[in-house]
C-alpha positions, 0 to 999 in steps of 0.5 A: 549355262543358267544365270538365275532362270535364263538360259544362256549359250548352248547346253554342255558349251562354255558362253561366249559373251561380248563384254560391256566397252562405254563407246563400243559396245552399241546396238549395232556392234552387239548385233555384228558379234551377234551374227558372228556367233555370241551367245551373250551380249551386254550394253554400254554402261548405263548411269543409274542417276542419269535415268532417275534424273531423266537425261535425255542422251541415256535412254540411247544406251538401253535399247535392245534389239527385238532379237537381242535376247538373252541379253543384259543392260548394265548399271552403274552407281553407289546409291542402292535406292537409285540402282534399286529404281533404275533397275525396275525402271530398265524392266516397264520398257517395251523390250526389256533386258533379260538380266541386269548387269551391275559395273563395279568393274570400271578403272576409269578415274572419273568413275572411281572419283565418285566412288563407282565402279571398282571403288566399290571393291573398297566398300563391301558393305555398301556394294552387298546392299546395292546387289541385295537393293537390286535383287529386290526391286527386279526378281524374279530377273536375274542379277549379275556382277562385272567386278576385277581383281582388286583395287590394286596388289595389294587388295585382290579381295574377288574371291571373297567379294565375290561370295559376299555378292553371291549371298547378297543375290547376285546369280552371277559374276564376271570377273577381270583379272586385272586390279583397278590399278593396272587398267588395262595393262598385262598381265591378266591374273589367272589365278584370282578367276580361278579363285573366284569360281572356286569361292561361289557356286554361281557360274562365273565368267572370266574375262581379260585379255582374250584376244584370240582362240587360244587366250579363250581356251587359256583362261577357260581350262585355267580356271574353270570358268563357265564362260569367257567375256570378250572386249577389246578383242572383238574390235574389228575383229567381230569373229573372235566368236567364230574363231574361239567356238571352232577352237572348242570344238576341235574345227579350222577356222578360215582367218577373214581375207583383207577383202572381208575385213573391208566389207566388214567394216563397211556394214559396220559403218552402214549399221551405225550410220542407219542407227545413229544418223549423221553422229553416226558418222563420226563415230563410225571413224574409230570403229572401222579402223580396228578391222583395217589395221595390219592392212598395207596403206591402213595408216593413210586410209585412216586419216582419210576416214577420219577427214571424210564426213558420210558413209559413202565417202568412208565406203569409197576409201575403204573399197581402195585398200581392197583394190590395192590388195588384190591389184598386189600385196595381199599380206597383212603389213605394219601400218 
């Protein structure tokens, strides 16, 4: 798939993307997902205003690994000039992104109350001005946009909104098939994603509710989209990209054993700690908990992990699950 002048993924095959997730898709998690077959990764969303005012925490969100290409940094904001400045600033980095992505899909109240994220779907003229300003500022680097199906069920305007963004200079669109009002509640509107595919001539990436290979194949088949973006389905299961690729190629996929899941959690734990130091210990608690969901004894282990204060202690706690599984019942159970 070509996004402007950037080639993403394998020729003739749908692109498998890791969707941006605040507090989740950091440098270490993106690297892990790439190791498991993600073709393309996007950073956590970055405030254009925070960049402009030199917030000291923001550069941490903008870092890319040396081998993390092609990739995108996602910006959010509502002021065209500030967004354009921030996008250009990102390209001045030693290791700049290949693509600038604009968030017009975040449904969270702390974002939408400021007229940012999915609130921009209620202001199409301003949204187009933002895309045009950013596209001018970073050309020839492609600009993409993440949107939702609409603000609510009465205003599902994704198809016309996407067409307008294409005319403003967007090189690709990612569509989350839920409204802002839904947040993350079902159902995902596959039909609206298909409508967007038909309304534009640029690549469309489908997003929302992809928790397994069957979900991905259904979305691809039902919408005709050029690729899919996995979000929560990759949390604790970064191998979902390998699972989807195997299904696309008609191959069997062996679900990881309990040992393999725990070992993956431990690798993720140490990657976070190596990247973020002591602060990473606390962030790792949530990340590793997803890997052990459904394993017998996981509830008690989660409690112990939440009290742990070092990566070595957390590793010992996680390893106890392997010992328990290999000494007895290896089947997942409710936790």
